[in-house]
LUMROMAR-593995 format. One line per 8 residues: their letters; for each residue x, y, z of N, C-alpha, C. Coordinates in Angstrom, 1 decimal. Example, Ala and Ser with C-alpha at 12.3 -4.5 7.8 and 13.67 -1.06 7.14 Angstrom:
! residues 2
as> 13.2 -5.7 7.8 12.3 -4.5 7.8 13.2 -3.3 7.8  12.8 -2.2 7.1 13.7 -1.1 7.1 12.9 0.0 7.9;
//
This chain:
! residues 111
mpkpsaan> 64.8 172.2 -30.7 64.7 173.3 -31.6 65.2 173.0 -32.9  64.5 173.8 -33.7 64.7 173.0 -35.4 66.4 173.6 -35.8  66.9 172.7 -36.7 68.2 173.2 -37.0 68.2 174.2 -38.3  69.1 174.7 -38.5 69.3 176.0 -39.6 69.0 175.0 -40.8  68.1 175.6 -42.0 68.4 175.0 -43.2 68.5 176.2 -44.4  68.9 175.7 -45.3 68.9 176.8 -46.2 68.6 176.7 -47.7  68.1 177.1 -48.5 67.9 176.8 -49.7 67.7 178.2 -50.7  67.7 178.1 -51.9 67.9 179.1 -52.9 66.4 179.4 -53.5;
lfselpas> 65.7 180.8 -53.5 64.4 181.4 -53.8 64.3 181.0 -55.2  65.3 181.0 -56.1 65.5 180.8 -57.5 65.7 179.7 -57.9  65.6 178.4 -57.2 66.2 177.2 -57.8 64.9 176.5 -58.2  64.9 175.6 -59.0 63.8 174.8 -59.5 62.7 175.5 -60.0  62.8 176.9 -60.7 61.6 177.7 -61.1 61.4 176.9 -62.5  60.0 176.7 -62.6 59.3 176.1 -64.1 59.2 177.0 -64.6  59.4 176.7 -66.2 59.1 177.7 -67.5 57.4 177.8 -67.4  56.8 177.0 -67.1 55.3 177.1 -67.1 54.5 176.2 -66.0;
laaelvnv> 53.3 176.7 -65.8 52.6 176.2 -64.8 51.0 176.3 -65.3  50.4 175.2 -64.7 49.1 175.2 -64.9 48.1 176.5 -64.0  48.7 176.4 -62.6 48.5 177.6 -61.8 49.7 178.0 -61.2  49.7 178.8 -60.2 50.7 179.4 -59.3 51.3 178.4 -58.4  52.5 178.5 -58.1 53.2 177.5 -57.2 53.6 178.3 -56.0  52.7 177.7 -54.7 53.1 178.3 -53.6 53.8 177.5 -52.6  54.9 177.8 -52.2 56.0 177.2 -51.3 55.7 177.8 -49.9  55.4 177.3 -49.1 55.5 177.9 -47.6 56.8 177.7 -47.0;
lvetptir> 57.5 178.7 -46.7 59.0 178.7 -46.4 59.1 178.6 -44.8  58.2 179.7 -44.0 58.1 179.7 -42.8 56.8 180.0 -42.1  56.2 178.9 -40.9 55.1 179.5 -40.8 55.1 179.3 -39.2  54.6 180.0 -38.6 54.2 180.2 -37.2 53.0 180.6 -36.7  52.5 180.5 -35.5 51.1 181.0 -35.2 50.8 182.6 -35.7  51.8 183.4 -36.0 51.6 184.8 -36.1 52.3 185.3 -37.5  52.8 184.3 -38.1 53.7 184.8 -39.4 53.8 183.8 -40.5  53.7 183.9 -41.6 53.9 183.0 -42.6 54.5 183.8 -43.9;
ierivstg> 55.6 182.9 -44.3 56.3 183.3 -45.3 56.2 182.5 -46.3  55.8 183.0 -47.7 55.7 182.2 -48.9 56.6 182.9 -50.3  57.0 181.8 -50.9 57.6 182.2 -52.1 56.4 181.6 -53.1  56.0 182.5 -54.1 55.2 182.3 -55.1 55.7 182.2 -56.5  55.4 181.2 -57.2 56.0 181.4 -58.8 54.6 181.5 -59.7  54.8 182.7 -60.4 53.7 182.9 -61.4 54.4 182.9 -62.9  53.6 182.2 -63.8 53.9 182.2 -65.1 52.9 182.5 -65.9  52.5 183.8 -65.9 51.4 184.4 -66.8 50.2 184.3 -65.9;
qcsepgfw> 49.9 183.5 -64.8 48.6 183.5 -64.0 48.1 185.1 -63.6  46.6 184.9 -63.5 46.0 186.2 -63.1 44.7 185.8 -62.1  44.1 186.4 -61.6 43.0 186.5 -60.7 41.7 186.0 -61.7  40.9 185.1 -61.4 40.1 184.9 -62.2 38.7 186.0 -62.2  38.1 186.6 -63.4 37.5 187.4 -63.4 36.4 187.7 -62.2  36.3 188.7 -61.8 35.4 189.0 -60.4 36.0 188.6 -59.1  37.1 187.9 -59.2 37.7 187.4 -57.9 38.5 188.4 -57.3  38.4 188.6 -55.9 39.1 189.4 -55.1 39.6 189.1 -54.1;
ydqeqsew> 40.8 188.8 -53.6 41.4 188.3 -52.1 40.7 189.5 -50.9  40.6 188.7 -50.0 40.0 189.5 -48.8 40.7 188.6 -47.7  41.8 189.3 -47.2 42.6 188.2 -46.2 42.6 188.7 -44.8  42.4 188.1 -44.1 42.6 188.2 -42.4 43.8 189.0 -41.9  44.6 188.5 -42.7 46.1 189.0 -42.2 46.7 190.1 -43.4  47.5 190.8 -42.8 48.1 191.9 -43.9 49.2 191.2 -44.2  49.6 192.0 -45.5 50.6 191.2 -46.3 51.6 192.1 -47.0  52.9 191.7 -46.6 53.9 192.2 -47.1 54.6 191.3 -48.6;
vivlkgea> 54.3 192.1 -49.6 55.0 191.3 -50.7 56.0 192.3 -51.6  57.0 191.4 -52.1 58.0 192.0 -53.0 58.2 191.0 -54.2  58.4 191.5 -55.4 58.7 190.8 -56.6 60.3 190.6 -56.8  60.6 189.6 -56.9 62.0 189.3 -56.9 62.6 189.3 -58.4  61.6 188.6 -59.3 61.8 188.4 -60.5 60.8 188.4 -61.4  60.9 189.1 -62.6 59.8 189.0 -63.6 58.7 190.4 -63.0  57.7 190.1 -63.5 56.7 191.6 -63.2 55.2 191.1 -63.0  54.5 192.0 -62.6 53.3 191.7 -62.0 52.4 193.1 -61.9;
qlcfadgt> 51.2 193.0 -61.9 50.2 194.2 -61.6 49.3 193.8 -60.5  49.0 194.7 -59.6 48.0 194.4 -58.6 46.9 195.3 -58.7  45.5 195.1 -58.5 44.5 196.0 -58.8 43.8 196.1 -57.3  43.2 197.1 -57.0 42.5 197.1 -55.8 41.0 197.9 -55.8  40.1 197.2 -54.9 38.8 197.2 -54.9 38.4 198.6 -54.8  39.2 199.4 -53.7 38.7 200.5 -53.2 39.0 201.8 -54.0  39.3 201.6 -55.2 40.1 202.5 -56.0 41.1 203.1 -55.9  42.3 202.4 -55.1 43.9 202.6 -54.8 44.3 202.5 -56.3;
paktlcpg> 45.2 203.3 -56.9 45.6 203.0 -58.2 46.4 201.7 -58.3  46.4 201.2 -59.3 46.8 199.6 -59.6 48.4 199.9 -59.5  49.0 198.9 -59.2 50.5 198.8 -59.0 51.3 197.8 -59.9  52.1 198.2 -60.6 52.8 197.1 -61.5 54.4 197.2 -60.6  54.4 195.9 -60.4 55.8 195.6 -59.4 56.8 195.1 -60.4  57.9 195.5 -60.4 59.1 194.9 -61.1 60.3 194.6 -60.1  61.1 193.8 -60.2 62.2 193.3 -59.4 62.6 194.4 -58.2  62.2 194.4 -57.2 62.8 194.9 -56.0 61.5 195.9 -55.5;
dhlvipah> 60.4 195.6 -56.5 59.2 196.7 -56.0 58.6 196.0 -55.0  58.0 196.7 -53.7 57.3 195.8 -52.6 56.1 196.8 -52.0  55.2 196.2 -51.3 54.1 197.0 -50.9 53.6 196.2 -49.6  53.0 196.9 -48.8 52.1 196.4 -47.7 50.7 196.4 -48.3  49.9 195.4 -47.8 48.5 195.3 -48.5 47.8 194.7 -46.9  47.0 195.8 -46.6 46.5 195.7 -45.1 45.6 194.7 -45.1  45.2 194.4 -44.0 44.4 193.3 -43.9 43.1 193.6 -44.5  42.2 192.8 -45.1 40.7 193.1 -45.8 40.8 194.3 -46.9;
qkhriewt> 42.0 194.6 -47.3 41.9 195.6 -48.6 42.0 194.6 -49.9  40.8 194.6 -50.5 40.5 193.5 -51.4 41.4 193.9 -52.7  42.0 192.9 -53.1 43.0 193.3 -54.3 42.9 191.8 -55.3  43.5 192.1 -56.4 43.6 191.0 -57.4 45.1 191.1 -58.3  45.0 190.1 -58.7 46.5 189.9 -59.7 45.9 190.2 -61.2  45.9 191.2 -61.7 45.7 191.7 -63.0 46.3 190.7 -64.0  47.6 190.8 -63.9 48.5 189.9 -64.9 50.0 189.5 -64.3  50.6 188.4 -64.7 51.9 188.5 -64.2 52.5 188.2 -65.7;
saseptvw> 54.0 188.4 -65.7 54.8 188.3 -67.0 54.7 186.7 -67.4  54.6 186.5 -68.7 54.3 185.3 -69.5 55.6 185.0 -69.9  56.4 185.9 -70.3 58.0 185.6 -70.9 58.9 184.9 -70.0  58.8 185.2 -68.4 59.6 184.8 -67.6 58.8 184.3 -66.1  59.3 183.5 -65.2 58.4 183.2 -64.2 58.8 184.7 -63.4  57.8 184.9 -62.7 57.3 185.9 -61.3 57.6 185.3 -60.3  58.5 185.5 -59.6 59.1 185.0 -58.2 58.7 186.3 -57.3  57.7 186.0 -56.1 57.3 186.7 -55.2 57.9 186.1 -53.8;
lavffpa> 57.7 187.2 -52.7 58.0 186.6 -51.6 57.2 187.4 -50.8  56.2 186.4 -50.2 54.9 187.1 -49.4 55.0 186.9 -47.9  55.0 188.0 -46.8 55.0 187.7 -45.7 53.5 188.3 -44.9  52.8 187.4 -44.5 51.5 187.4 -43.8 51.9 187.5 -42.2  51.1 188.6 -41.9 51.3 188.8 -40.6 50.0 189.4 -40.0  49.8 189.7 -38.4 48.7 190.1 -37.9 48.4 191.4 -38.3  46.6 191.7 -38.5 46.7 193.0 -38.9 46.8 194.4 -37.9;
//
């Protein structure tokens, strides 16, 4: 059995990045928890995430906007805002804050 470990989600936040930083915090056969750090990144034009798993995501710091291909209204997320993105709901990151790191916590789970 693994031993307990502790870390801080806000430690070692870079001021700028060439690409989003994704750290897998926990992974089992059915669940994955990631810390994602964005510093102004967004999805490439025309790119849509289309994931096999559902995703619960919360913004802990910074801001971001998610858009959806099915016409669901765009969601601007501020610290504490969270939502569930069902499996195969195509979505994209329209923008993330360029003035401070945006820290996300994402939990992926079976549809």
